[in-house]
N, C-alpha and C positions, 0 to 999 in steps of 0.2 A: 745391764744387770735386769735379770728378769725377776720380777715381783710376783711372789706367791702369796695369795691370801691364806691367813692362818684359819679363818672361819669364813665359810661360804654363807651367805645369806640364803635363807630359806624363802621359797615363794610363799606369801602370806595368803592364807585363805580364810574364808570365814568359818569359824567354828561354833559350835552351840553346846550347852549343856556341859556334860562331863569332859568332854574333849577340850572345851575351852578352859575349864578349870584346871584339868591336867597341863595344859601349855602354860598357863600363869604359873603354875607350881613349879614346873620345870624351869622358867624364867627367874623365879625368886631364888630356887635353890642355886642355879647358875650364878646369880648375882652373890650369893653369900659364900660360895664355894670357890668358883674359878675366875671371877670377873678381875679380881686383883692381880692375880698371877698372870691372866692374858695380856692385861694392860701393861704389866712389869715387862712381859716379854716383848711386847711390841716397842716399848720405849727403849729396851736394850738393843733390840735390833735396829731402830733409828739411830741410836748412837753409833753402834758399829758400822753402819753404813756411812755416817757423816766422816767417821774416822778413816774408813777405807778410800773415801773421795779425797780427803785431805792429804792421806799418804800418796796417793795416786797422781793427783794434780796439785800438789804443795808447790810445786815450782812456779805456778802462775802467782802464788801469795809470797814467795820468797823462802819458802820452807823445803829445801830439797832433801827430803827424807830417804827416798829410794832413788837410785841411779835411773837416769832418764831412759835408759834401754828398757828396763823393765816396766817403766810407766807407758812407754810406747806400745810394749806387748798387751798391756792391760787395757789400753785406751779403747779400742773397739767395744769392749763390753760396758765402758762407763759413758760413752758419748751420748746415750739417751737421757741420761741423768744430770747432764752438767748444768743446764740452765736452772732446774729445781734447786741443786745444790747450791750454786751461786746465790740464788735468792734467799735460801735459808740462812746462808753463812753471812750475807750483808744486810739483813734485813734490821730494823731499827728495833731495839729492845728497850724495855723500861723495868722497873722493879716489880711490877706486876707478873711478868712472866716467870719470876722465879717462885712465886707463891703457888703456882699451879703443880709444881712438882719438881 
């Protein structure tokens, strides 16, 4: 699965005077207006990718959601993400993970 960044980081350059103030103002306005929506979209994307991996590779965990034929057809697109997905799925959790969102 190809990961496409939603926001590209700009190269930071040293700015002075009005340009520095306008950059700071842009950052504050972004924080007020868009940051919550952007993080919610990224979190939704993470959950959808997690669900897609579970549907595709659910046979490994004993959840045969879709027939193996279709899982094998999708497998070449999923292989690069299997290790990270298994680490996320089987990592130890505690109650503080639920507090973050």
